[in-house]
C-alpha positions as CSV (number, residue, x, y, z in Angstrom):
1,M,-35.1,23.7,-75.0
2,S,-38.6,22.2,-75.1
3,L,-40.6,22.6,-72.0
4,T,-41.6,19.0,-72.0
5,E,-38.0,17.9,-72.3
6,P,-36.5,16.7,-69.0
7,T,-33.9,18.8,-67.5
8,V,-31.3,18.4,-64.7
9,A,-33.9,19.8,-62.3
10,D,-36.2,16.9,-63.2
11,L,-33.4,14.5,-62.7
12,L,-32.6,15.9,-59.4
13,V,-36.0,15.2,-58.2
14,R,-36.0,11.7,-59.6
15,C,-32.8,11.0,-57.5
16,L,-34.7,12.4,-54.4
17,E,-37.6,10.2,-55.2
18,R,-35.2,7.0,-55.4
19,E,-33.7,8.0,-52.2
20,G,-37.0,8.0,-50.4
21,V,-37.3,11.7,-49.7
22,R,-40.8,12.8,-48.6
23,F,-40.2,16.5,-48.0
24,V,-38.0,19.3,-49.3
25,F,-37.9,22.2,-47.0
26,G,-37.0,25.5,-48.9
27,L,-37.4,28.9,-50.1
28,P,-37.1,29.3,-53.9
29,G,-35.3,32.0,-55.9
30,E,-35.1,32.9,-59.5
31,E,-32.2,30.8,-60.2
32,N,-33.8,27.4,-59.0
33,I,-37.3,27.8,-60.4
34,L,-37.1,24.7,-62.5
35,F,-36.1,22.6,-59.4
36,T,-38.8,24.0,-57.3
37,D,-41.4,23.4,-60.1
38,A,-40.1,19.8,-60.6
39,V,-40.5,19.1,-56.9
40,S,-44.1,20.5,-56.9
41,R,-44.8,17.8,-59.7
42,S,-43.5,14.9,-57.7
43,S,-46.1,12.6,-56.6
44,S,-44.3,11.5,-53.5
45,I,-42.2,14.6,-52.4
46,R,-44.0,17.6,-50.6
47,Y,-42.3,21.0,-50.9
48,V,-42.5,22.8,-47.6
49,L,-42.3,26.5,-48.3
50,V,-40.7,28.3,-45.4
51,R,-40.2,32.0,-44.5
52,H,-36.6,31.9,-43.9
53,E,-34.0,29.6,-45.3
54,Q,-32.3,29.1,-41.9
55,A,-35.6,27.5,-40.6
56,A,-35.6,25.4,-43.7
57,S,-32.2,23.9,-42.6
58,F,-33.4,23.4,-39.1
59,M,-36.5,21.6,-40.4
60,A,-34.4,19.2,-42.3
61,E,-32.0,18.7,-39.5
62,I,-34.8,17.5,-37.0
63,Y,-36.4,15.6,-39.6
64,G,-33.2,13.7,-40.3
65,R,-32.4,13.3,-36.7
66,I,-35.7,11.6,-35.9
67,T,-36.0,9.5,-39.1
68,G,-32.2,8.6,-39.6
69,Q,-32.9,9.7,-43.3
70,A,-31.4,12.7,-44.6
71,G,-33.5,15.8,-44.4
72,V,-33.4,17.9,-47.4
73,C,-33.3,21.7,-47.5
74,S,-33.1,24.0,-50.6
75,S,-32.5,27.7,-51.4
76,T,-31.5,29.9,-54.1
77,L,-27.9,31.2,-54.6
78,G,-26.1,33.8,-52.7
79,P,-27.8,35.2,-49.5
80,G,-30.5,32.2,-49.6
81,A,-27.6,29.7,-49.6
82,I,-25.8,31.5,-47.0
83,N,-28.9,31.5,-44.7
84,L,-28.9,27.7,-45.0
85,L,-25.4,27.6,-43.6
86,L,-26.4,27.6,-39.8
87,G,-28.6,24.6,-39.8
88,T,-26.4,22.7,-42.1
89,A,-23.5,23.4,-39.6
90,D,-25.7,22.5,-36.7
91,A,-26.5,19.1,-38.4
92,T,-22.9,18.3,-38.9
93,T,-22.0,19.0,-35.3
94,N,-25.0,17.3,-34.0
95,S,-24.1,14.2,-36.3
96,T,-27.3,14.6,-38.2
97,P,-28.0,13.7,-41.9
98,V,-28.9,16.6,-44.0
99,V,-28.5,17.3,-47.8
100,A,-28.5,20.8,-48.5
101,I,-29.0,21.9,-52.3
102,S,-28.8,25.5,-53.5
103,A,-28.6,27.2,-56.8
104,Q,-25.4,29.0,-58.0
105,V,-24.5,31.3,-60.5
106,G,-24.2,29.9,-64.1
107,L,-21.1,28.3,-65.2
108,N,-20.9,31.1,-67.9
109,R,-20.1,33.5,-65.2
110,I,-18.9,31.8,-62.2
111,Y,-15.2,32.3,-63.0
112,K,-15.5,36.2,-62.8
113,E,-16.8,38.8,-60.6
114,S,-20.5,38.9,-61.1
115,H,-23.9,39.5,-59.4
116,Q,-24.7,37.4,-56.3
117,S,-21.6,35.3,-56.9
118,V,-20.1,33.9,-53.8
119,D,-17.9,30.7,-53.5
120,L,-20.5,28.6,-51.8
121,V,-18.6,25.2,-52.0
122,S,-15.8,26.8,-50.1
123,M,-18.2,28.3,-47.5
124,F,-19.9,25.1,-46.8
125,D,-16.8,22.8,-47.0
126,P,-15.6,23.3,-43.2
127,V,-19.0,22.5,-42.0
128,T,-20.0,19.6,-44.1
129,K,-18.9,16.1,-44.9
130,W,-18.7,16.9,-48.6
131,S,-19.3,20.3,-50.6
132,A,-19.4,20.2,-54.2
133,L,-20.6,21.9,-57.5
134,V,-22.7,19.9,-59.9
135,P,-20.8,20.6,-63.3
136,N,-23.3,18.9,-65.7
137,A,-26.0,16.5,-66.2
138,A,-24.0,13.4,-66.4
139,A,-22.8,14.0,-62.8
140,V,-26.1,14.2,-61.2
141,P,-27.0,10.4,-60.3
142,E,-23.4,9.8,-58.9
143,M,-23.3,12.9,-56.9
144,M,-26.6,12.7,-55.6
145,R,-26.1,8.9,-54.5
146,K,-22.8,10.1,-52.9
147,A,-24.4,12.9,-51.2
148,F,-27.0,10.7,-49.4
149,K,-24.6,7.9,-48.8
150,L,-22.2,10.4,-47.0
151,A,-24.8,12.1,-45.2
152,Q,-26.4,8.8,-43.7
153,T,-23.4,6.8,-43.1
154,E,-21.9,6.9,-39.7
155,R,-20.7,9.6,-38.5
156,P,-23.7,11.1,-40.0
157,G,-23.6,14.9,-41.1
158,A,-24.6,17.4,-43.7
159,V,-23.7,17.4,-47.4
160,Y,-23.9,20.4,-49.8
161,L,-24.4,20.6,-53.5
162,A,-24.4,23.8,-55.6
163,V,-26.4,23.6,-58.9
164,P,-25.5,26.4,-61.3
165,E,-28.4,28.1,-63.0
166,D,-27.4,27.0,-66.5
167,V,-26.8,23.4,-65.4
168,E,-30.2,23.2,-63.8
169,S,-31.7,24.0,-67.2
170,M,-29.6,21.4,-69.1
171,A,-31.4,18.7,-70.9
172,V,-30.8,15.2,-69.7
173,P,-29.8,12.4,-72.1
174,A,-32.3,9.6,-72.0
175,P,-29.9,6.8,-70.4
176,L,-29.3,9.0,-67.5
177,V,-31.3,7.7,-64.4
178,P,-30.8,7.7,-60.6
179,L,-28.6,5.0,-59.2
180,A,-29.8,2.2,-57.0
181,V,-29.7,2.8,-53.1
182,N,-27.6,0.3,-51.3
183,V,-27.9,0.4,-47.5
184,P,-24.9,-1.2,-45.7
185,R,-25.6,-4.2,-43.3
186,P,-24.7,-3.8,-39.6
187,D,-21.2,-4.8,-38.9
188,E,-20.2,-7.5,-36.2
189,P,-17.6,-6.5,-33.6
190,S,-14.2,-7.9,-33.8
191,Q,-13.8,-10.9,-31.3
192,S,-10.4,-9.9,-30.3
193,Q,-11.5,-6.4,-29.3
194,I,-14.4,-7.9,-27.4
195,D,-11.9,-10.3,-25.5
196,R,-9.7,-7.2,-24.8
197,A,-12.9,-5.1,-23.4
198,V,-13.9,-8.0,-21.4
199,Q,-10.4,-8.1,-19.5
200,V,-10.8,-4.4,-18.8
201,L,-14.1,-5.0,-17.3
202,L,-13.0,-8.1,-15.3
203,S,-10.2,-6.1,-13.6
204,S,-12.4,-3.0,-12.9
205,Q,-14.2,-2.4,-9.6
206,R,-16.5,0.6,-10.4
207,P,-17.3,0.9,-14.1
208,V,-20.1,3.2,-15.2
209,V,-21.8,3.5,-18.6
210,L,-22.0,6.7,-20.6
211,A,-24.5,6.5,-23.5
212,G,-24.4,9.3,-26.2
213,H,-26.1,10.3,-29.5
214,G,-24.5,7.5,-31.4
215,A,-26.5,4.9,-29.1
216,A,-29.7,6.7,-30.0
217,R,-29.0,6.7,-33.8
218,A,-28.0,3.2,-33.7
219,G,-31.2,2.1,-32.0
220,A,-29.3,0.4,-29.4
221,G,-31.6,1.2,-26.5
222,E,-32.8,-2.4,-26.0
223,A,-29.3,-3.8,-26.0
224,L,-28.1,-1.1,-23.6
225,I,-30.7,-2.1,-21.1
226,R,-29.9,-5.7,-21.4
227,F,-26.2,-5.0,-20.9
228,S,-26.8,-2.8,-18.0
229,E,-28.9,-5.4,-16.4
230,H,-26.9,-8.4,-17.1
231,L,-23.8,-6.6,-15.5
232,G,-25.5,-4.6,-12.9
233,L,-24.1,-1.3,-14.2
234,P,-25.5,2.3,-13.8
235,V,-26.0,4.3,-17.0
236,A,-25.8,7.9,-17.6
237,T,-26.5,9.7,-20.8
238,T,-25.3,12.7,-22.6
239,F,-27.9,15.6,-23.3
240,H,-28.1,14.1,-26.8
241,G,-28.4,10.7,-25.8
242,K,-31.4,11.4,-23.5
243,G,-34.0,8.7,-23.6
244,V,-31.7,6.0,-25.1
245,F,-31.8,4.6,-21.4
246,P,-35.0,5.4,-19.9
247,D,-34.8,7.7,-16.9
248,D,-37.2,5.6,-14.8
249,H,-35.1,2.5,-15.0
250,P,-33.7,1.5,-11.7
251,N,-30.1,1.8,-13.3
252,A,-30.4,5.3,-14.6
253,L,-28.2,8.0,-13.4
254,G,-29.6,10.7,-15.5
255,S,-27.9,13.2,-18.1
256,V,-24.4,14.5,-17.6
257,G,-23.3,17.8,-19.5
258,F,-24.5,20.6,-17.2
259,M,-22.1,23.6,-16.9
260,H,-21.7,22.9,-13.2
261,H,-20.7,19.8,-11.3
262,D,-24.1,18.2,-11.2
263,Y,-25.3,15.2,-9.2
264,V,-24.7,12.9,-12.1
265,N,-21.0,13.8,-12.1
266,F,-20.6,12.1,-8.9
267,G,-21.2,8.8,-10.7
268,F,-18.1,9.3,-12.6
269,D,-16.0,10.8,-9.7
270,E,-15.9,7.2,-8.2
271,A,-15.7,5.3,-11.4
272,D,-12.5,3.6,-12.5
273,V,-13.7,2.5,-15.8
274,I,-16.1,4.5,-18.4
275,I,-17.7,2.3,-20.9
276,S,-18.5,4.8,-23.6
277,V,-21.4,3.7,-25.9
278,G,-22.0,6.0,-28.9
279,Y,-20.4,9.1,-27.2
280,E,-18.7,11.8,-29.4
281,L,-16.5,14.4,-27.7
282,Q,-18.4,17.2,-29.4
283,E,-21.4,16.5,-27.1
284,F,-19.5,17.7,-24.1
285,D,-15.7,18.0,-22.9
286,P,-14.6,14.8,-21.5
287,V,-12.6,16.8,-18.7
288,R,-15.9,17.0,-17.0
289,I,-16.0,13.4,-16.2
290,N,-12.3,12.4,-16.3
291,P,-10.5,15.6,-14.9
292,E,-7.4,13.7,-14.0
293,G,-7.2,11.5,-17.2
294,D,-6.8,8.4,-15.2
295,K,-10.0,6.4,-15.9
296,R,-9.7,3.5,-18.2
297,I,-12.0,4.1,-21.2
298,L,-13.9,1.4,-23.5
299,H,-15.0,3.3,-26.6
300,L,-17.8,1.5,-28.4
301,S,-18.8,3.2,-31.5
302,R,-19.1,3.0,-35.3
303,F,-15.9,5.0,-35.7
304,P,-12.7,5.8,-33.8
305,A,-12.5,8.4,-31.1
306,E,-11.3,11.8,-31.4
307,V,-8.0,12.3,-29.7
308,D,-8.1,14.1,-26.2
309,N,-5.9,14.0,-23.3
310,H,-8.9,13.3,-20.9
311,Y,-10.2,10.6,-23.3
312,T,-7.5,8.2,-23.8
313,V,-9.1,4.9,-25.1
314,E,-7.7,1.6,-23.8
315,V,-9.8,-0.5,-26.0
316,G,-12.1,0.6,-29.1
317,V,-14.7,-1.5,-30.6
318,Q,-15.8,-0.1,-33.9
319,A,-19.0,-2.0,-35.1
320,D,-22.8,-2.1,-34.6
321,L,-23.5,-0.9,-31.2
322,G,-26.3,-3.2,-30.3
323,R,-24.3,-6.3,-31.5
324,T,-21.2,-5.0,-29.5
325,L,-23.3,-4.7,-26.3
326,D,-24.8,-8.1,-26.9
327,A,-21.4,-9.7,-27.5
328,L,-19.9,-8.1,-24.3
329,S,-22.8,-9.5,-22.2
330,R,-22.3,-13.0,-23.7
331,A,-18.7,-12.8,-22.9
332,T,-18.9,-12.2,-19.3
333,D,-21.1,-13.3,-16.3
334,R,-19.5,-11.0,-13.8
335,R,-22.2,-8.7,-11.9
336,F,-21.0,-5.5,-10.4
337,D,-24.4,-4.7,-8.8
338,R,-23.4,-1.0,-8.9
339,A,-27.0,0.1,-9.7
340,T,-27.6,1.1,-6.0
341,S,-24.8,3.6,-6.4
342,G,-27.1,5.9,-8.3
343,E,-30.0,5.7,-5.8
344,R,-29.0,9.0,-4.2
345,I,-28.3,10.8,-7.5
346,R,-31.8,9.6,-8.7
347,G,-33.5,10.7,-5.4
348,L,-32.0,14.2,-5.8
349,L,-33.0,14.8,-9.2
350,A,-36.6,13.4,-8.5
351,G,-36.8,15.4,-5.2
352,E,-35.8,18.6,-7.1
353,L,-38.6,18.0,-9.6
354,A,-41.1,17.1,-7.0
355,R,-40.5,20.4,-5.1
356,G,-40.8,22.2,-8.3
357,A,-44.1,20.7,-9.1
358,A,-45.4,21.8,-5.7
359,D,-44.1,25.4,-6.0
360,D,-47.0,27.8,-6.9
361,S,-44.9,31.0,-7.0
362,F,-45.3,33.4,-9.8
363,P,-43.4,34.0,-12.1
364,L,-42.9,30.3,-12.2
365,I,-39.6,28.6,-11.2
366,P,-38.0,26.7,-13.9
367,Q,-38.6,23.4,-12.0
368,R,-42.2,24.0,-12.0
369,I,-42.2,24.4,-15.7
370,V,-40.0,21.3,-16.4
371,A,-42.5,19.2,-14.1
372,D,-45.7,20.4,-15.8
373,T,-44.1,20.0,-19.2
374,R,-43.3,16.4,-18.2
375,A,-46.8,15.8,-16.9
376,A,-48.4,17.2,-20.1
377,L,-46.4,15.2,-22.6
378,G,-46.6,11.3,-23.0
379,R,-43.6,8.9,-23.2
380,H,-43.7,9.1,-27.0
381,D,-44.3,12.8,-27.4
382,I,-41.5,15.1,-28.5
383,V,-40.1,18.2,-26.8
384,L,-37.5,20.5,-28.4
385,A,-35.3,22.5,-25.8
386,D,-34.0,25.5,-27.4
387,T,-30.3,26.7,-26.6
388,G,-30.4,29.0,-23.4
389,A,-31.3,28.6,-19.8
390,V,-34.4,26.5,-20.7
391,K,-32.0,24.0,-22.2
392,M,-30.0,23.6,-19.0
393,W,-33.2,23.1,-17.0
394,M,-34.7,20.7,-19.4
395,A,-31.6,18.7,-20.2
396,R,-30.9,18.0,-16.5
397,L,-34.2,17.6,-15.0
398,Y,-36.7,16.4,-17.7
399,P,-37.3,12.7,-17.4
400,T,-36.9,11.0,-20.8
401,F,-37.9,7.6,-21.6
402,E,-37.2,7.0,-25.2
403,P,-34.6,8.3,-27.7
404,N,-35.3,11.4,-29.7
405,T,-38.1,12.7,-27.5
406,C,-36.2,15.4,-25.9
407,L,-34.1,17.1,-28.6
408,L,-31.5,19.7,-27.9
409,S,-28.7,21.1,-29.9
410,N,-25.4,20.4,-28.2
411,G,-22.8,20.2,-30.9
412,L,-23.2,23.7,-32.2
413,S,-25.7,24.7,-29.4
414,T,-27.4,27.2,-31.8
415,M,-30.3,29.2,-30.8
416,A,-33.8,29.3,-32.5
417,F,-33.6,25.7,-34.0
418,S,-36.9,24.7,-31.9
419,V,-39.7,26.3,-33.6
420,P,-38.8,25.4,-37.2
421,G,-37.5,22.0,-35.8
422,A,-40.9,21.3,-34.2
423,I,-42.3,21.4,-37.7
424,G,-39.7,18.9,-39.0
425,A,-40.4,16.7,-35.9
426,K,-44.2,16.7,-36.4
427,L,-43.8,15.7,-40.0
428,A,-41.4,13.0,-39.2
429,R,-43.6,11.5,-36.6
430,P,-47.1,12.7,-36.9
431,Q,-48.5,10.4,-34.4
432,S,-46.5,12.2,-31.6
433,R,-47.5,15.5,-30.0
434,V,-44.8,18.1,-30.4
435,L,-43.7,21.0,-28.1
436,A,-41.1,23.6,-28.6
437,A,-39.7,24.8,-25.3
438,V,-37.9,28.1,-26.1
439,G,-36.6,31.3,-24.4
440,D,-38.1,34.6,-25.5
441,G,-34.8,35.5,-27.0
442,A,-34.6,32.6,-29.3
443,F,-38.3,32.6,-30.1
444,L,-38.2,35.8,-32.1
445,M,-35.3,34.7,-34.1
446,N,-37.5,32.2,-36.1
447,S,-41.1,32.9,-34.9
448,Q,-42.1,33.8,-38.5
449,E,-42.4,30.0,-39.2
450,I,-45.7,30.0,-37.2
451,E,-47.2,31.0,-40.5
452,T,-45.4,28.0,-42.0
453,A,-46.9,25.6,-39.6
454,L,-50.4,27.1,-40.0
455,R,-50.2,27.2,-43.8
456,E,-48.9,23.5,-43.9
457,R,-51.5,22.4,-41.4
458,V,-48.8,21.1,-39.0
459,P,-50.2,21.4,-35.4
460,I,-47.5,22.1,-32.9
461,A,-47.3,23.8,-29.6
462,I,-44.8,26.5,-28.4
463,L,-43.9,27.3,-24.9
464,V,-42.0,30.6,-24.4
465,W,-40.1,30.9,-21.3
466,V,-40.3,34.7,-20.7
467,D,-37.7,36.7,-18.7
468,D,-37.1,39.6,-21.0
469,A,-33.3,38.7,-21.3
470,Y,-30.8,36.3,-22.6
471,G,-31.1,34.2,-19.6
472,L,-28.2,31.8,-20.0
473,I,-25.7,34.6,-20.8
474,K,-27.1,36.6,-17.8
475,W,-26.5,33.5,-15.6
476,K,-23.1,32.9,-16.6
477,M,-22.2,36.7,-16.2
478,E,-23.7,36.7,-12.8
479,M,-21.6,33.6,-11.8
480,E,-18.5,34.9,-13.1
481,L,-18.6,38.7,-12.8
482,G,-21.1,39.2,-10.1
483,H,-23.4,41.2,-12.4
484,S,-24.8,41.2,-16.0
485,T,-24.6,43.7,-19.0
486,A,-26.2,43.8,-22.4
487,T,-28.5,40.8,-21.7
488,G,-31.9,42.6,-21.3
489,F,-34.5,43.5,-24.0
490,T,-38.3,44.2,-24.4
491,N,-40.8,41.8,-25.9
492,P,-44.1,42.1,-27.8
493,D,-47.4,41.0,-26.5
494,F,-46.8,37.3,-27.4
495,V,-50.5,36.5,-27.3
496,A,-51.4,39.2,-29.6
497,Y,-48.3,38.2,-31.8
498,A,-49.5,34.7,-32.0
499,E,-53.2,35.5,-32.8
500,S,-52.0,38.0,-35.5
501,F,-50.8,34.7,-37.4
502,G,-54.2,33.1,-36.9
503,A,-52.6,30.9,-34.2
504,C,-53.7,30.5,-30.4
505,G,-52.3,32.5,-27.9
506,I,-52.3,31.9,-24.3
507,R,-50.9,34.0,-21.3
508,I,-49.9,32.4,-18.1
509,T,-50.7,34.7,-15.1
510,E,-50.3,32.1,-12.1
511,A,-48.8,28.8,-11.8
512,G,-51.9,26.6,-11.8
513,Q,-52.7,27.6,-15.4
514,L,-49.7,26.2,-17.0
515,L,-50.4,22.5,-17.2
516,P,-53.9,22.9,-18.4
517,A,-52.7,25.4,-20.8
518,L,-50.1,22.8,-22.1
519,R,-52.8,20.1,-22.4
520,E,-55.0,22.4,-24.2
521,A,-52.3,23.4,-26.7
522,L,-51.1,19.9,-27.2
523,A,-54.6,18.6,-27.8
524,A,-55.5,21.4,-30.5
525,D,-55.4,20.8,-34.2
526,T,-53.4,24.2,-34.7
527,V,-50.5,26.1,-33.6
528,S,-50.5,27.3,-30.1
529,V,-48.1,29.8,-28.3
530,I,-47.9,30.0,-24.6
531,A,-46.2,33.0,-22.9
532,C,-45.0,31.8,-19.4
533,P,-43.2,34.2,-17.2
534,V,-40.2,32.3,-15.6
535,D,-38.2,33.3,-12.5
536,Y,-34.5,32.6,-13.2
537,S,-33.4,33.7,-9.7
538,E,-33.3,30.0,-9.4
539,N,-30.3,29.8,-11.8
540,L,-27.8,31.0,-9.1
541,R,-29.5,29.2,-6.1
542,L,-29.0,26.0,-8.2
543,T,-25.2,26.6,-9.0
544,E,-24.6,27.6,-5.4
545,S,-26.3,24.4,-3.9
546,L,-24.5,22.1,-6.3
547,G,-21.2,23.7,-5.3
548,E,-22.1,22.7,-1.5
549,L,-22.7,18.9,-2.3
550,D,-20.2,16.3,-1.2
551,G,-19.4,13.1,-3.0
552,P,-19.0,10.4,-3.6
553,F,-22.4,9.0,-3.8
């Protein structure tokens, strides 16, 4: 084969270019050097070299979540591909478009026991929308177009392609070119289903709206506001839906999904109809808002609902969410004027945050950290709240005003996505400031990507909530067992650790230092790591106080 003759590797990159891919997050190996080299020669795609394949998958996931276009991650075969598995599974469970591409052993030995040979297609199959092996050059254009179409079509998710080493180096016949990209048009709702949904609304007394991740993906925020205002309905969001309905809107209830019966749950306790807008059962168990299974449910989505005893759909409308909401608004003039039912709920959340903002104790209470984080970030800026106790506090208390500005993993709820994810977020939306809020346990799982951010000149801020323990597990143990075990550990000096990479390290030693430190880190054109001690004794106080609340509100 001539070195100038186009190969499958070149064709793969041409297909990526046709799909509008701007970044490939990856770590190359011996078996995909031609693909990596072909990406490096692309005039429109930037290869972002990472320090761990797991981080590449998280970067691709967050990039895909923010842009709606599939994020792409790449690795070698065997262990490299297996390392891509976690973020790939996280993307599928979080309904996020990702295309994962790895090398595989050559076809000349894949049928027998051989070095680094693992059945990767079977391994990825349960956690992707499609998992396949590229058998030859002729299959590339169709398989690549199918991969992106499946990844980006509702319900979005991850797709995996394995490229055997000998296939990657195959010559490409001249007629083979990437396929055209066709984007489906938004679909109109069925009028008969709209009529049925209106009848449910007309016969209801206390409806409440639940907006999920699908509403954010669909860009249905403006239509949701119009719908809420037209009918006078309160709106709660899932953790994944945070921001699709602004928390400073007078009809906002806040976010539901906390492990305990939180304030927002009372808005559902008194409801007789739940209008579900882009909610997916994987976001949280519907038993939390419909424990008796007696509430009537309108399911507005792009696809049918999963079957669950506590989510029995009376009417389902599968169409573009914005168009569906506008059609429902046009079809009825009834007003419920139920927005005032959320005033106490909003007041309780705001009061808790205000008390936290005024608390100068050290180590800082979680409410103070959340309040200062909100004060430091603008409406359009992005915070990624990693899995753990930090996620619980941020998800329930952090006021969010736009979709995809408070990002969590709530499908798989995997730890350690936030630091690499912050890199993907900044590349997806460079005009926004980006903060990773992460517990000390999760931080050290992928902290090596500080070097990636510095090398790639991607300025991000990292706020480490330091408690020397796996705080959420400790919280759960103490609630259920009365004690905790196997949750504590020791940490390095985080400031010295950050500085060893060439990043800026900041240590918080009193409460008043946090907000200025956050503002300094977010304004810096580099990577900054802030180590902030947190007092998680507030965890049990919170669950005890919530247990004493009486509803309905």
